[in-house]
C-alpha positions in Angstrom: 69.4 129.2 116.9 71.7 131.0 118.9 71.1 134.0 120.7 73.3 136.6 120.2 73.7 140.5 120.8 73.6 142.8 118.0 77.5 143.8 119.3 78.9 140.7 118.1 77.7 141.5 114.3 77.3 145.1 114.0 78.6 148.7 115.7 76.6 151.5 115.8 76.5 155.1 116.2 73.8 157.2 117.8 73.1 161.6 118.3 69.8 163.4 118.7 67.7 166.4 117.4 65.6 167.4 120.2 63.1 164.9 121.1 64.1 162.4 118.5 67.2 160.0 118.8 68.9 158.6 116.0 71.1 155.4 115.9 72.7 153.3 113.0 72.8 150.3 112.8 76.1 148.9 110.8 76.9 145.2 110.2 80.3 143.8 109.8 79.3 141.6 107.3 76.9 142.6 104.6 75.7 138.9 103.8 74.0 139.1 107.4 71.5 142.2 106.3 68.9 140.0 105.0 68.6 138.3 108.0 69.2 140.8 110.3 65.8 142.7 108.2 63.7 140.3 109.4 64.8 140.7 113.3 65.7 143.9 113.8 62.1 145.6 113.7 60.8 149.1 114.2 58.7 147.1 116.3 61.6 145.6 118.0 63.8 148.5 118.5 60.5 150.5 120.2 60.0 147.7 122.6 64.0 147.5 123.2 63.9 151.0 124.0 60.0 152.1 125.7 61.8 152.4 128.8 62.5 156.1 126.9 60.1 156.8 124.2 56.4 156.8 123.5 56.7 157.8 120.2 57.0 155.8 117.1 60.4 154.4 115.4 61.2 154.8 111.8 63.1 152.3 110.6 65.7 153.2 107.1 67.5 150.9 104.7 70.6 151.1 103.8 71.7 147.9 101.5 74.3 149.1 100.1 76.3 149.6 103.4 75.0 146.8 104.7 73.5 149.2 107.6 69.9 150.5 109.0 69.0 153.7 110.3 66.3 154.0 113.3 64.6 157.3 114.5 63.1 156.6 117.4 60.4 159.8 118.4 59.9 161.5 121.3 62.9 160.1 123.6 63.8 163.9 125.1 60.6 166.1 126.3 61.6 169.7 125.6 64.6 168.5 123.7 67.9 167.9 125.1 68.6 171.0 126.9 65.8 170.1 129.2 66.8 166.6 129.8 68.0 165.4 133.2 69.1 162.4 132.0 73.0 161.4 132.8 73.9 161.4 128.7 71.1 163.5 127.9 72.6 163.6 124.1 71.8 159.5 123.9 75.5 158.8 123.0 75.6 156.0 124.7 72.1 154.5 123.3 74.1 152.9 120.3 75.4 150.2 123.4 71.7 149.9 124.5 71.0 149.0 121.0 74.3 146.5 120.7 73.1 144.7 123.8 70.1 143.5 122.1 69.7 140.1 121.7 68.1 138.5 119.2 68.0 134.9 117.7 69.8 133.8 114.8 71.2 131.4 112.6 74.7 131.6 111.3 
């Protein structure tokens, strides 16, 4: 098994609405979908983003696109307008997801 970063097998997009951050993970190769489904769970995403949220994480599966969508709740107390973060809108959070490491047999 190799230890890889998600950026090696996928790209991502992110945005926000109020206190929620939305991140899509899109695989370069759809045949990896089932393996990634086992490795990139809502629980692991919550752990990876624990420094910015205490809320729940919901995972939506899009197998026909080879993608996942994660909604991370309570990332911006009082919403984006009240945030003092450098990147208050969370656009760079997609890159943080892509830095996540997983073990994967390729």
